[in-house]
VMD Tcl script that builds the backbone (N, CA, C; Angstrom):
set m [mol new atoms 552]
animate dup $m
set s [atomselect $m all]
$s set {name element resname resid chain x y z} {
  {N N MET 1 A 0.824 -1.182 0.000}
  {CA C MET 1 A 0.000 0.000 0.000}
  {C C MET 1 A 0.880 1.264 0.000}
  {N N TYR 2 A 1.963 1.238 0.802}
  {CA C TYR 2 A 2.857 2.401 0.866}
  {C C TYR 2 A 3.464 2.676 -0.506}
  {N N ARG 3 A 3.949 1.612 -1.183}
  {CA C ARG 3 A 4.553 1.788 -2.507}
  {C C ARG 3 A 3.551 2.372 -3.501}
  {N N GLU 4 A 2.292 2.006 -3.376}
  {CA C GLU 4 A 1.264 2.540 -4.273}
  {C C GLU 4 A 0.895 3.977 -3.917}
  {N N PHE 5 A 1.022 4.322 -2.659}
  {CA C PHE 5 A 0.667 5.665 -2.201}
  {C C PHE 5 A 1.695 6.714 -2.608}
  {N N ILE 6 A 2.980 6.349 -2.603}
  {CA C ILE 6 A 4.059 7.306 -2.867}
  {C C ILE 6 A 3.861 8.057 -4.188}
  {N N PRO 7 A 3.611 7.395 -5.318}
  {CA C PRO 7 A 3.420 8.156 -6.567}
  {C C PRO 7 A 2.234 9.126 -6.485}
  {N N LEU 8 A 1.184 8.726 -5.807}
  {CA C LEU 8 A 0.030 9.619 -5.645}
  {C C LEU 8 A 0.405 10.840 -4.820}
  {N N GLN 9 A 1.176 10.621 -3.763}
  {CA C GLN 9 A 1.597 11.733 -2.919}
  {C C GLN 9 A 2.531 12.668 -3.684}
  {N N LEU 10 A 3.460 12.103 -4.432}
  {CA C LEU 10 A 4.382 12.926 -5.224}
  {C C LEU 10 A 3.625 13.765 -6.252}
  {N N GLU 11 A 2.563 13.211 -6.781}
  {CA C GLU 11 A 1.760 13.890 -7.794}
  {C C GLU 11 A 1.092 15.159 -7.255}
  {N N CYS 12 A 0.697 15.150 -5.997}
  {CA C CYS 12 A -0.051 16.291 -5.453}
  {C C CYS 12 A 0.722 17.112 -4.415}
  {N N LEU 13 A 1.927 16.692 -4.061}
  {CA C LEU 13 A 2.673 17.344 -2.992}
  {C C LEU 13 A 2.909 18.834 -3.248}
  {N N ALA 14 A 3.195 19.191 -4.480}
  {CA C ALA 14 A 3.452 20.599 -4.815}
  {C C ALA 14 A 2.233 21.476 -4.530}
  {N N ASP 15 A 1.043 20.890 -4.576}
  {CA C ASP 15 A -0.176 21.658 -4.300}
  {C C ASP 15 A -0.261 22.083 -2.836}
  {N N TYR 16 A 0.537 21.456 -1.983}
  {CA C TYR 16 A 0.482 21.725 -0.548}
  {C C TYR 16 A 1.840 22.190 -0.018}
  {N N ALA 17 A 2.613 22.851 -0.867}
  {CA C ALA 17 A 3.985 23.212 -0.516}
  {C C ALA 17 A 4.157 24.670 -0.107}
  {N N ASP 18 A 3.069 25.376 0.114}
  {CA C ASP 18 A 3.225 26.758 0.566}
  {C C ASP 18 A 3.879 26.770 1.940}
  {N N PRO 19 A 4.864 27.647 2.134}
  {CA C PRO 19 A 5.472 27.740 3.460}
  {C C PRO 19 A 4.429 28.129 4.517}
  {N N ILE 20 A 4.637 27.655 5.707}
  {CA C ILE 20 A 3.769 28.014 6.827}
  {C C ILE 20 A 3.836 29.528 7.000}
  {N N PRO 21 A 2.707 30.181 7.216}
  {CA C PRO 21 A 2.734 31.638 7.405}
  {C C PRO 21 A 3.738 32.046 8.483}
  {N N GLY 22 A 4.571 33.019 8.147}
  {CA C GLY 22 A 5.561 33.530 9.087}
  {C C GLY 22 A 6.939 32.906 8.958}
  {N N VAL 23 A 7.051 31.774 8.266}
  {CA C VAL 23 A 8.339 31.091 8.160}
  {C C VAL 23 A 9.332 31.901 7.324}
  {N N ILE 24 A 8.904 32.454 6.218}
  {CA C ILE 24 A 9.812 33.231 5.361}
  {C C ILE 24 A 10.331 34.450 6.121}
  {N N GLU 25 A 9.447 35.119 6.836}
  {CA C GLU 25 A 9.847 36.301 7.619}
  {C C GLU 25 A 10.804 35.913 8.746}
  {N N LEU 26 A 10.510 34.805 9.430}
  {CA C LEU 26 A 11.400 34.346 10.502}
  {C C LEU 26 A 12.764 33.978 9.936}
  {N N ALA 27 A 12.793 33.312 8.794}
  {CA C ALA 27 A 14.068 32.955 8.170}
  {C C ALA 27 A 14.885 34.208 7.871}
  {N N ALA 28 A 14.239 35.252 7.392}
  {CA C ALA 28 A 14.944 36.510 7.092}
  {C C ALA 28 A 15.536 37.117 8.365}
  {N N VAL 29 A 14.777 37.100 9.452}
  {CA C VAL 29 A 15.261 37.620 10.742}
  {C C VAL 29 A 16.473 36.813 11.206}
  {N N LEU 30 A 16.385 35.490 11.119}
  {CA C LEU 30 A 17.479 34.632 11.566}
  {C C LEU 30 A 18.733 34.862 10.726}
  {N N ARG 31 A 18.556 34.996 9.427}
  {CA C ARG 31 A 19.713 35.243 8.546}
  {C C ARG 31 A 20.398 36.565 8.885}
  {N N ARG 32 A 19.599 37.608 9.142}
  {CA C ARG 32 A 20.184 38.905 9.523}
  {C C ARG 32 A 21.013 38.772 10.794}
  {N N ARG 33 A 20.642 37.851 11.639}
  {CA C ARG 33 A 21.352 37.631 12.896}
  {C C ARG 33 A 22.519 36.657 12.742}
  {N N GLY 34 A 22.725 36.161 11.521}
  {CA C GLY 34 A 23.817 35.219 11.268}
  {C C GLY 34 A 23.527 33.803 11.713}
  {N N ILE 35 A 22.262 33.479 11.881}
  {CA C ILE 35 A 21.874 32.141 12.333}
  {C C ILE 35 A 21.619 31.260 11.112}
  {N N LYS 36 A 22.246 30.080 11.108}
  {CA C LYS 36 A 22.049 29.118 10.019}
  {C C LYS 36 A 20.719 28.410 10.209}
  {N N ILE 37 A 20.116 28.011 9.083}
  {CA C ILE 37 A 18.794 27.396 9.123}
  {C C ILE 37 A 18.853 26.002 8.519}
  {N N GLY 38 A 18.511 25.026 9.331}
  {CA C GLY 38 A 18.389 23.644 8.870}
  {C C GLY 38 A 16.935 23.241 8.947}
  {N N SER 39 A 16.480 22.515 7.962}
  {CA C SER 39 A 15.097 22.071 7.938}
  {C C SER 39 A 15.083 20.549 7.899}
  {N N SER 40 A 14.111 19.963 8.563}
  {CA C SER 40 A 13.985 18.508 8.545}
  {C C SER 40 A 12.532 18.144 8.302}
  {N N THR 41 A 12.348 16.950 7.748}
  {CA C THR 41 A 11.009 16.510 7.405}
  {C C THR 41 A 10.898 14.997 7.488}
  {N N GLY 42 A 9.704 14.538 7.738}
  {CA C GLY 42 A 9.421 13.112 7.731}
  {C C GLY 42 A 9.267 12.555 6.328}
  {N N TYR 43 A 9.251 13.416 5.325}
  {CA C TYR 43 A 9.164 12.953 3.937}
  {C C TYR 43 A 10.454 12.262 3.523}
  {N N ASN 44 A 10.374 11.405 2.493}
  {CA C ASN 44 A 11.573 10.756 1.976}
  {C C ASN 44 A 12.361 11.735 1.098}
  {N N ARG 45 A 13.551 11.326 0.658}
  {CA C ARG 45 A 14.442 12.207 -0.100}
  {C C ARG 45 A 13.780 12.717 -1.381}
  {N N GLU 46 A 13.106 11.863 -2.123}
  {CA C GLU 46 A 12.466 12.290 -3.368}
  {C C GLU 46 A 11.413 13.367 -3.107}
  {N N MET 47 A 10.620 13.176 -2.093}
  {CA C MET 47 A 9.606 14.167 -1.723}
  {C C MET 47 A 10.261 15.455 -1.243}
  {N N THR 48 A 11.327 15.321 -0.458}
  {CA C THR 48 A 12.031 16.487 0.070}
  {C C THR 48 A 12.615 17.326 -1.065}
  {N N GLU 49 A 13.191 16.680 -2.062}
  {CA C GLU 49 A 13.738 17.420 -3.205}
  {C C GLU 49 A 12.645 18.192 -3.933}
  {N N LEU 50 A 11.485 17.561 -4.099}
  {CA C LEU 50 A 10.352 18.247 -4.722}
  {C C LEU 50 A 9.925 19.434 -3.860}
  {N N LEU 51 A 9.784 19.212 -2.566}
  {CA C LEU 51 A 9.384 20.292 -1.656}
  {C C LEU 51 A 10.415 21.411 -1.604}
  {N N ALA 52 A 11.689 21.053 -1.632}
  {CA C ALA 52 A 12.748 22.074 -1.601}
  {C C ALA 52 A 12.662 22.972 -2.832}
  {N N ARG 53 A 12.434 22.385 -3.989}
  {CA C ARG 53 A 12.273 23.187 -5.219}
  {C C ARG 53 A 11.067 24.114 -5.104}
  {N N GLU 54 A 9.963 23.567 -4.653}
  {CA C GLU 54 A 8.732 24.359 -4.510}
  {C C GLU 54 A 8.916 25.468 -3.476}
  {N N ALA 55 A 9.516 25.123 -2.343}
  {CA C ALA 55 A 9.723 26.111 -1.283}
  {C C ALA 55 A 10.613 27.249 -1.773}
  {N N ARG 56 A 11.672 26.893 -2.498}
  {CA C ARG 56 A 12.588 27.914 -3.033}
  {C C ARG 56 A 11.826 28.869 -3.960}
  {N N GLN 57 A 10.966 28.330 -4.810}
  {CA C GLN 57 A 10.160 29.158 -5.717}
  {C C GLN 57 A 9.188 30.038 -4.957}
  {N N ARG 58 A 8.826 29.627 -3.747}
  {CA C ARG 58 A 7.863 30.366 -2.940}
  {C C ARG 58 A 8.535 31.219 -1.864}
  {N N GLY 59 A 9.877 31.289 -1.912}
  {CA C GLY 59 A 10.587 32.211 -1.035}
  {C C GLY 59 A 11.258 31.629 0.186}
  {N N TYR 60 A 11.241 30.309 0.352}
  {CA C TYR 60 A 11.885 29.706 1.524}
  {C C TYR 60 A 13.012 28.791 1.068}
  {N N GLU 61 A 14.212 29.073 1.568}
  {CA C GLU 61 A 15.361 28.232 1.241}
  {C C GLU 61 A 16.301 28.146 2.433}
  {N N PRO 62 A 16.165 27.073 3.224}
  {CA C PRO 62 A 17.076 26.903 4.354}
  {C C PRO 62 A 18.481 26.574 3.847}
  {N N ASP 63 A 19.445 26.603 4.736}
  {CA C ASP 63 A 20.819 26.277 4.377}
  {C C ASP 63 A 21.009 24.774 4.201}
  {N N SER 64 A 20.141 23.986 4.800}
  {CA C SER 64 A 20.234 22.526 4.724}
  {C C SER 64 A 18.843 21.924 4.833}
  {N N TRP 65 A 18.611 20.873 4.053}
  {CA C TRP 65 A 17.380 20.076 4.144}
  {C C TRP 65 A 17.794 18.657 4.511}
  {N N VAL 66 A 17.149 18.059 5.486}
  {CA C VAL 66 A 17.380 16.655 5.820}
  {C C VAL 66 A 16.025 15.953 5.843}
  {N N SER 67 A 15.957 14.834 5.146}
  {CA C SER 67 A 14.722 14.044 5.144}
  {C C SER 67 A 14.913 12.817 6.030}
  {N N SER 68 A 13.817 12.185 6.374}
  {CA C SER 68 A 13.886 11.034 7.275}
  {C C SER 68 A 14.648 9.869 6.651}
  {N N THR 69 A 14.700 9.798 5.315}
  {CA C THR 69 A 15.445 8.708 4.688}
  {C C THR 69 A 16.932 9.015 4.539}
  {N N ASP 70 A 17.364 10.200 4.960}
  {CA C ASP 70 A 18.790 10.538 4.956}
  {C C ASP 70 A 19.496 10.016 6.206}
  {N N VAL 71 A 18.725 9.565 7.179}
  {CA C VAL 71 A 19.258 9.168 8.483}
  {C C VAL 71 A 18.684 7.805 8.868}
  {N N PRO 72 A 19.241 7.147 9.902}
  {CA C PRO 72 A 18.744 5.822 10.287}
  {C C PRO 72 A 17.266 5.782 10.677}
  {N N ALA 73 A 16.750 6.862 11.283}
  {CA C ALA 73 A 15.340 6.907 11.690}
  {C C ALA 73 A 14.935 8.364 11.866}
  {N N GLY 74 A 13.665 8.647 11.591}
  {CA C GLY 74 A 13.154 10.014 11.746}
  {C C GLY 74 A 12.750 10.306 13.175}
  {N N ARG 75 A 11.936 11.331 13.328}
  {CA C ARG 75 A 11.479 11.742 14.651}
  {C C ARG 75 A 10.787 10.585 15.357}
  {N N PRO 76 A 10.951 10.471 16.642}
  {CA C PRO 76 A 11.533 11.403 17.605}
  {C C PRO 76 A 13.038 11.239 17.800}
  {N N TYR 77 A 13.666 10.370 16.998}
  {CA C TYR 77 A 15.114 10.211 17.117}
  {C C TYR 77 A 15.819 11.511 16.730}
  {N N PRO 78 A 17.013 11.762 17.246}
  {CA C PRO 78 A 17.698 13.041 17.029}
  {C C PRO 78 A 18.495 13.135 15.734}
  {N N TRP 79 A 18.460 12.095 14.901}
  {CA C TRP 79 A 19.384 12.003 13.773}
  {C C TRP 79 A 19.262 13.140 12.758}
  {N N MET 80 A 18.070 13.617 12.476}
  {CA C MET 80 A 17.940 14.701 11.495}
  {C C MET 80 A 18.559 15.991 12.031}
  {N N ILE 81 A 18.408 16.252 13.313}
  {CA C ILE 81 A 19.050 17.427 13.908}
  {C C ILE 81 A 20.564 17.262 13.844}
  {N N TYR 82 A 21.059 16.088 14.191}
  {CA C TYR 82 A 22.494 15.848 14.130}
  {C C TYR 82 A 23.021 16.029 12.707}
  {N N GLU 83 A 22.299 15.497 11.728}
  {CA C GLU 83 A 22.737 15.617 10.330}
  {C C GLU 83 A 22.748 17.075 9.890}
  {N N ASN 84 A 21.722 17.830 10.257}
  {CA C ASN 84 A 21.735 19.264 9.954}
  {C C ASN 84 A 22.926 19.940 10.622}
  {N N ALA 85 A 23.214 19.583 11.874}
  {CA C ALA 85 A 24.345 20.183 12.588}
  {C C ALA 85 A 25.653 19.898 11.858}
  {N N VAL 86 A 25.824 18.676 11.384}
  {CA C VAL 86 A 27.040 18.314 10.643}
  {C C VAL 86 A 27.120 19.128 9.359}
  {N N ARG 87 A 26.036 19.146 8.596}
  {CA C ARG 87 A 26.032 19.868 7.322}
  {C C ARG 87 A 26.275 21.365 7.501}
  {N N LEU 88 A 25.789 21.908 8.605}
  {CA C LEU 88 A 25.905 23.353 8.845}
  {C C LEU 88 A 27.141 23.714 9.664}
  {N N GLY 89 A 27.801 22.717 10.209}
  {CA C GLY 89 A 28.968 22.979 11.037}
  {C C GLY 89 A 28.616 23.681 12.337}
  {N N VAL 90 A 27.502 23.283 12.946}
  {CA C VAL 90 A 27.036 23.916 14.176}
  {C C VAL 90 A 27.324 22.997 15.363}
  {N N TYR 91 A 27.950 23.582 16.368}
  {CA C TYR 91 A 28.278 22.857 17.585}
  {C C TYR 91 A 28.507 23.889 18.666}
  {N N PRO 92 A 28.199 23.648 19.897}
  {CA C PRO 92 A 27.616 22.473 20.520}
  {C C PRO 92 A 26.092 22.434 20.342}
  {N N GLN 93 A 25.509 21.344 20.789}
  {CA C GLN 93 A 24.063 21.137 20.619}
  {C C GLN 93 A 23.235 22.231 21.286}
  {N N GLU 94 A 23.711 22.792 22.398}
  {CA C GLU 94 A 22.919 23.837 23.057}
  {C C GLU 94 A 22.877 25.123 22.243}
  {N N ALA 95 A 23.666 25.178 21.158}
  {CA C ALA 95 A 23.612 26.333 20.256}
  {C C ALA 95 A 22.499 26.174 19.221}
  {N N ILE 96 A 21.790 25.049 19.280}
  {CA C ILE 96 A 20.743 24.749 18.295}
  {C C ILE 96 A 19.373 24.938 18.941}
  {N N VAL 97 A 18.457 25.488 18.152}
  {CA C VAL 97 A 17.068 25.637 18.580}
  {C C VAL 97 A 16.202 24.858 17.609}
  {N N LYS 98 A 15.457 23.899 18.107}
  {CA C LYS 98 A 14.523 23.122 17.296}
  {C C LYS 98 A 13.155 23.773 17.431}
  {N N ILE 99 A 12.633 24.262 16.321}
  {CA C ILE 99 A 11.305 24.865 16.297}
  {C C ILE 99 A 10.395 23.917 15.536}
  {N N GLY 100 A 9.274 23.567 16.129}
  {CA C GLY 100 A 8.373 22.644 15.455}
  {C C GLY 100 A 6.951 22.765 15.951}
  {N N ASP 101 A 6.037 22.204 15.173}
  {CA C ASP 101 A 4.625 22.312 15.526}
  {C C ASP 101 A 3.977 20.957 15.817}
  {N N THR 102 A 4.826 19.952 16.147}
  {CA C THR 102 A 4.296 18.641 16.534}
  {C C THR 102 A 4.985 18.171 17.809}
  {N N LEU 103 A 4.364 17.243 18.492}
  {CA C LEU 103 A 4.990 16.663 19.685}
  {C C LEU 103 A 6.262 15.890 19.323}
  {N N PRO 104 A 6.287 15.138 18.205}
  {CA C PRO 104 A 7.548 14.492 17.827}
  {C C PRO 104 A 8.675 15.500 17.548}
  {N N ASP 105 A 8.352 16.713 17.076}
  {CA C ASP 105 A 9.374 17.757 16.931}
  {C C ASP 105 A 10.006 18.068 18.286}
  {N N ILE 106 A 9.164 18.216 19.292}
  {CA C ILE 106 A 9.653 18.529 20.639}
  {C C ILE 106 A 10.528 17.386 21.149}
  {N N GLU 107 A 10.040 16.158 20.996}
  {CA C GLU 107 A 10.804 14.991 21.437}
  {C C GLU 107 A 12.153 14.910 20.722}
  {N N GLU 108 A 12.152 15.169 19.412}
  {CA C GLU 108 A 13.387 15.131 18.631}
  {C C GLU 108 A 14.403 16.137 19.177}
  {N N GLY 109 A 13.953 17.358 19.431}
  {CA C GLY 109 A 14.846 18.382 19.968}
  {C C GLY 109 A 15.389 18.010 21.333}
  {N N LEU 110 A 14.536 17.500 22.198}
  {CA C LEU 110 A 14.984 17.087 23.523}
  {C C LEU 110 A 15.979 15.940 23.427}
  {N N ASN 111 A 15.681 14.974 22.566}
  {CA C ASN 111 A 16.587 13.835 22.386}
  {C C ASN 111 A 17.939 14.262 21.826}
  {N N ALA 112 A 17.965 15.364 21.078}
  {CA C ALA 112 A 19.210 15.869 20.502}
  {C C ALA 112 A 19.953 16.812 21.441}
  {N N GLY 113 A 19.335 17.178 22.564}
  {CA C GLY 113 A 19.990 18.082 23.508}
  {C C GLY 113 A 19.933 19.546 23.102}
  {N N THR 114 A 18.909 19.910 22.331}
  {CA C THR 114 A 18.764 21.289 21.871}
  {C C THR 114 A 17.656 21.996 22.637}
  {N N TRP 115 A 17.596 23.300 22.472}
  {CA C TRP 115 A 16.449 24.058 22.945}
  {C C TRP 115 A 15.274 23.687 22.044}
  {N N THR 116 A 14.072 23.648 22.598}
  {CA C THR 116 A 12.898 23.315 21.792}
  {C C THR 116 A 11.841 24.405 21.931}
  {N N VAL 117 A 11.236 24.733 20.792}
  {CA C VAL 117 A 10.166 25.723 20.745}
  {C C VAL 117 A 8.990 25.097 20.019}
  {N N GLY 118 A 7.855 25.032 20.687}
  {CA C GLY 118 A 6.639 24.522 20.068}
  {C C GLY 118 A 5.811 25.669 19.500}
  {N N ILE 119 A 5.207 25.427 18.353}
  {CA C ILE 119 A 4.314 26.396 17.697}
  {C C ILE 119 A 2.905 25.812 17.736}
  {N N THR 120 A 1.952 26.562 18.273}
  {CA C THR 120 A 0.602 26.016 18.463}
  {C C THR 120 A -0.343 26.158 17.260}
  {N N LYS 121 A -0.174 27.203 16.459}
  {CA C LYS 121 A -1.191 27.512 15.446}
  {C C LYS 121 A -1.022 26.801 14.107}
  {N N THR 122 A -0.030 25.918 13.969}
  {CA C THR 122 A 0.159 25.199 12.718}
  {C C THR 122 A 0.390 23.725 13.004}
  {N N GLY 123 A 0.361 22.923 11.978}
  {CA C GLY 123 A 0.740 21.519 12.103}
  {C C GLY 123 A -0.361 20.588 12.541}
  {N N ASN 124 A 0.052 19.356 12.794}
  {CA C ASN 124 A -0.890 18.295 13.135}
  {C C ASN 124 A -1.634 18.545 14.439}
  {N N GLU 125 A -0.987 19.222 15.369}
  {CA C GLU 125 A -1.635 19.450 16.658}
  {C C GLU 125 A -2.913 20.274 16.504}
  {N N VAL 126 A -2.849 21.315 15.690}
  {CA C VAL 126 A -4.051 22.126 15.482}
  {C C VAL 126 A -4.946 21.479 14.424}
  {N N GLY 127 A -4.336 20.789 13.458}
  {CA C GLY 127 A -5.096 20.018 12.481}
  {C C GLY 127 A -5.934 20.829 11.507}
  {N N LEU 128 A -5.593 22.084 11.313}
  {CA C LEU 128 A -6.363 22.958 10.431}
  {C C LEU 128 A -5.403 23.751 9.544}
  {N N SER 129 A -5.899 24.182 8.395}
  {CA C SER 129 A -5.097 25.058 7.543}
  {C C SER 129 A -5.041 26.445 8.176}
  {N N ALA 130 A -4.132 27.269 7.687}
  {CA C ALA 130 A -4.024 28.642 8.193}
  {C C ALA 130 A -5.334 29.388 8.005}
  {N N ALA 131 A -5.983 29.167 6.874}
  {CA C ALA 131 A -7.267 29.832 6.610}
  {C C ALA 131 A -8.336 29.362 7.593}
  {N N GLU 132 A -8.340 28.070 7.888}
  {CA C GLU 132 A -9.322 27.541 8.844}
  {C C GLU 132 A -9.078 28.083 10.249}
  {N N VAL 133 A -7.810 28.168 10.640}
  {CA C VAL 133 A -7.476 28.732 11.957}
  {C C VAL 133 A -7.944 30.178 12.022}
  {N N ALA 134 A -7.661 30.944 10.968}
  {CA C ALA 134 A -8.046 32.364 10.936}
  {C C ALA 134 A -9.560 32.542 10.991}
  {N N ALA 135 A -10.300 31.583 10.479}
  {CA C ALA 135 A -11.761 31.686 10.449}
  {C C ALA 135 A -12.421 31.260 11.763}
  {N N LEU 136 A -11.668 30.622 12.645}
  {CA C LEU 136 A -12.266 30.152 13.902}
  {C C LEU 136 A -12.625 31.325 14.801}
  {N N PRO 137 A -13.770 31.257 15.441}
  {CA C PRO 137 A -14.095 32.273 16.441}
  {C C PRO 137 A -13.100 32.163 17.597}
  {N N LEU 138 A -12.765 33.299 18.185}
  {CA C LEU 138 A -11.787 33.341 19.273}
  {C C LEU 138 A -12.159 32.409 20.418}
  {N N GLU 139 A -13.461 32.315 20.732}
  {CA C GLU 139 A -13.880 31.449 21.846}
  {C C GLU 139 A -13.671 29.964 21.531}
  {N N THR 140 A -13.507 29.606 20.264}
  {CA C THR 140 A -13.180 28.238 19.873}
  {C C THR 140 A -11.672 28.052 19.787}
  {N N LEU 141 A -10.980 29.050 19.252}
  {CA C LEU 141 A -9.539 28.959 19.035}
  {C C LEU 141 A -8.747 28.965 20.338}
  {N N LYS 142 A -9.090 29.861 21.268}
  {CA C LYS 142 A -8.300 30.007 22.496}
  {C C LYS 142 A -8.162 28.707 23.290}
  {N N PRO 143 A -9.261 27.988 23.547}
  {CA C PRO 143 A -9.091 26.738 24.306}
  {C C PRO 143 A -8.332 25.666 23.516}
  {N N LYS 144 A -8.491 25.676 22.207}
  {CA C LYS 144 A -7.759 24.728 21.367}
  {C C LYS 144 A -6.256 24.976 21.481}
  {N N LEU 145 A -5.842 26.249 21.382}
  {CA C LEU 145 A -4.424 26.595 21.500}
  {C C LEU 145 A -3.909 26.330 22.912}
  {N N ALA 146 A -4.728 26.575 23.902}
  {CA C ALA 146 A -4.324 26.309 25.291}
  {C C ALA 146 A -4.066 24.816 25.505}
  {N N ALA 147 A -4.891 23.978 24.918}
  {CA C ALA 147 A -4.703 22.527 25.040}
  {C C ALA 147 A -3.417 22.087 24.345}
  {N N ILE 148 A -3.131 22.673 23.182}
  {CA C ILE 148 A -1.891 22.354 22.468}
  {C C ILE 148 A -0.689 22.828 23.278}
  {N N ARG 149 A -0.779 24.031 23.813}
  {CA C ARG 149 A 0.300 24.583 24.647}
  {C C ARG 149 A 0.575 23.634 25.832}
  {N N LYS 150 A -0.471 23.147 26.457}
  {CA C LYS 150 A -0.322 22.243 27.597}
  {C C LYS 150 A 0.363 20.939 27.168}
  {N N ARG 151 A -0.058 20.356 26.030}
  {CA C ARG 151 A 0.562 19.113 25.557}
  {C C ARG 151 A 2.039 19.323 25.227}
  {N N MET 152 A 2.356 20.450 24.585}
  {CA C MET 152 A 3.758 20.722 24.232}
  {C C MET 152 A 4.605 20.968 25.479}
  {N N THR 153 A 4.045 21.669 26.437}
  {CA C THR 153 A 4.752 21.912 27.696}
  {C C THR 153 A 4.972 20.596 28.429}
  {N N GLN 154 A 3.942 19.768 28.493}
  {CA C GLN 154 A 4.072 18.468 29.148}
  {C C GLN 154 A 5.078 17.576 28.430}
  {N N ALA 155 A 5.214 17.751 27.115}
  {CA C ALA 155 A 6.191 16.981 26.340}
  {C C ALA 155 A 7.610 17.463 26.615}
  {N N GLY 156 A 7.746 18.637 27.258}
  {CA C GLY 156 A 9.063 19.134 27.640}
  {C C GLY 156 A 9.564 20.333 26.868}
  {N N ALA 157 A 8.726 20.940 26.020}
  {CA C ALA 157 A 9.170 22.117 25.263}
  {C C ALA 157 A 9.685 23.182 26.216}
  {N N HIS 158 A 10.808 23.785 25.854}
  {CA C HIS 158 A 11.356 24.873 26.668}
  {C C HIS 158 A 10.519 26.136 26.529}
  {N N PHE 159 A 9.959 26.331 25.351}
  {CA C PHE 159 A 9.115 27.486 25.052}
  {C C PHE 159 A 7.981 27.019 24.154}
  {N N VAL 160 A 6.825 27.668 24.288}
  {CA C VAL 160 A 5.704 27.420 23.384}
  {C C VAL 160 A 5.130 28.774 23.002}
  {N N VAL 161 A 4.997 28.989 21.713}
  {CA C VAL 161 A 4.443 30.238 21.192}
  {C C VAL 161 A 3.346 29.894 20.195}
  {N N ASP 162 A 2.541 30.882 19.858}
  {CA C ASP 162 A 1.467 30.625 18.911}
  {C C ASP 162 A 1.932 30.649 17.462}
  {N N VAL 163 A 2.797 31.610 17.127}
  {CA C VAL 163 A 3.202 31.785 15.728}
  {C C VAL 163 A 4.707 32.031 15.612}
  {N N GLN 164 A 5.233 31.849 14.411}
  {CA C GLN 164 A 6.658 32.000 14.145}
  {C C GLN 164 A 7.179 33.385 14.490}
  {N N ALA 165 A 6.364 34.407 14.341}
  {CA C ALA 165 A 6.799 35.779 14.616}
  {C C ALA 165 A 7.256 35.952 16.070}
  {N N GLU 166 A 6.804 35.104 16.965}
  {CA C GLU 166 A 7.193 35.193 18.370}
  {C C GLU 166 A 8.548 34.544 18.656}
  {N N CYS 167 A 9.123 33.890 17.660}
  {CA C CYS 167 A 10.371 33.155 17.878}
  {C C CYS 167 A 11.591 34.051 18.059}
  {N N GLU 168 A 11.586 35.250 17.489}
  {CA C GLU 168 A 12.751 36.114 17.668}
  {C C GLU 168 A 12.943 36.454 19.148}
  {N N ALA 169 A 11.868 36.744 19.852}
  {CA C ALA 169 A 11.972 37.027 21.287}
  {C C ALA 169 A 12.459 35.790 22.040}
  {N N VAL 170 A 12.063 34.617 21.606}
  {CA C VAL 170 A 12.524 33.373 22.231}
  {C C VAL 170 A 14.027 33.206 22.009}
  {N N ILE 171 A 14.493 33.493 20.801}
  {CA C ILE 171 A 15.936 33.410 20.513}
  {C C ILE 171 A 16.700 34.367 21.424}
  {N N ASP 172 A 16.168 35.563 21.621}
  {CA C ASP 172 A 16.799 36.523 22.540}
  {C C ASP 172 A 16.892 35.944 23.952}
  {N N GLU 173 A 15.810 35.321 24.401}
  {CA C GLU 173 A 15.795 34.721 25.742}
  {C C GLU 173 A 16.789 33.570 25.836}
  {N N ILE 174 A 16.870 32.754 24.810}
  {CA C ILE 174 A 17.843 31.654 24.804}
  {C C ILE 174 A 19.258 32.214 24.857}
  {N N ASP 175 A 19.523 33.275 24.091}
  {CA C ASP 175 A 20.850 33.911 24.133}
  {C C ASP 175 A 21.173 34.379 25.557}
  {N N ARG 176 A 20.197 34.992 26.242}
  {CA C ARG 176 A 20.417 35.444 27.622}
  {C C ARG 176 A 20.714 34.251 28.546}
  {N N ARG 177 A 19.945 33.194 28.378}
  {CA C ARG 177 A 20.140 32.018 29.232}
  {C C ARG 177 A 21.500 31.370 28.988}
  {N N LEU 178 A 21.886 31.259 27.727}
  {CA C LEU 178 A 23.198 30.688 27.418}
  {C C LEU 178 A 24.315 31.532 28.019}
  {N N ALA 179 A 24.167 32.872 27.912}
  {CA C ALA 179 A 25.185 33.786 28.456}
  {C C ALA 179 A 25.320 33.638 29.974}
  {N N SER 180 A 24.234 33.234 30.626}
  {CA C SER 180 A 24.304 33.060 32.082}
  {C C SER 180 A 24.659 31.625 32.480}
  {N N GLY 181 A 24.978 30.799 31.460}
  {CA C GLY 181 A 25.421 29.434 31.751}
  {C C GLY 181 A 24.355 28.380 31.708}
  {N N GLU 182 A 23.117 28.757 31.438}
  {CA C GLU 182 A 22.038 27.771 31.395}
  {C C GLU 182 A 22.134 26.967 30.100}
  {N N ARG 183 A 21.760 25.701 30.181}
  {CA C ARG 183 A 21.746 24.807 29.014}
  {C C ARG 183 A 20.384 24.145 28.941}
  {N N PRO 184 A 20.017 23.692 27.744}
  {CA C PRO 184 A 18.697 23.037 27.625}
  {C C PRO 184 A 18.626 21.736 28.422}
}
mol reanalyze $m
mol bondsrecalc $m
mol representation Tube
mol addrep $m
């Protein structure tokens, strides 16, 4: 079934390759600060190459892409973070921040010894498109985000924010903590 599904997924993947809202802007902020950007995905190498081309055309191009088939195992194992670190020449692990919108993202970052930041308004946890999230009444959205925040915190996330735009302040806080000797 998996072998039959892959061609179907490859056929439509480009239709769903728009960057998550705020990612392009966050990448620009990080680059201005001299921070390297590694991206990882549960997709296989063929899918990742397709997504990388699409993302580049849509304005997102990290310094490194790692797919789950590039390493012995995907999330929650730390291998994709380690591979990005090798490709980017980043060390030590506490100099890395894993930002993700799933619980396995948080687990992966913790397993790799990095700082972890959970994003509540995107991904499998919220289970809705950006347009659907934007259309939700506040009285429906707030408890949904609070529940996601609680799950990410319980999973061990060092920080949880609603959107990517809040990550710059988190990076500032991590810099302060590192300067005072704190480690993830």
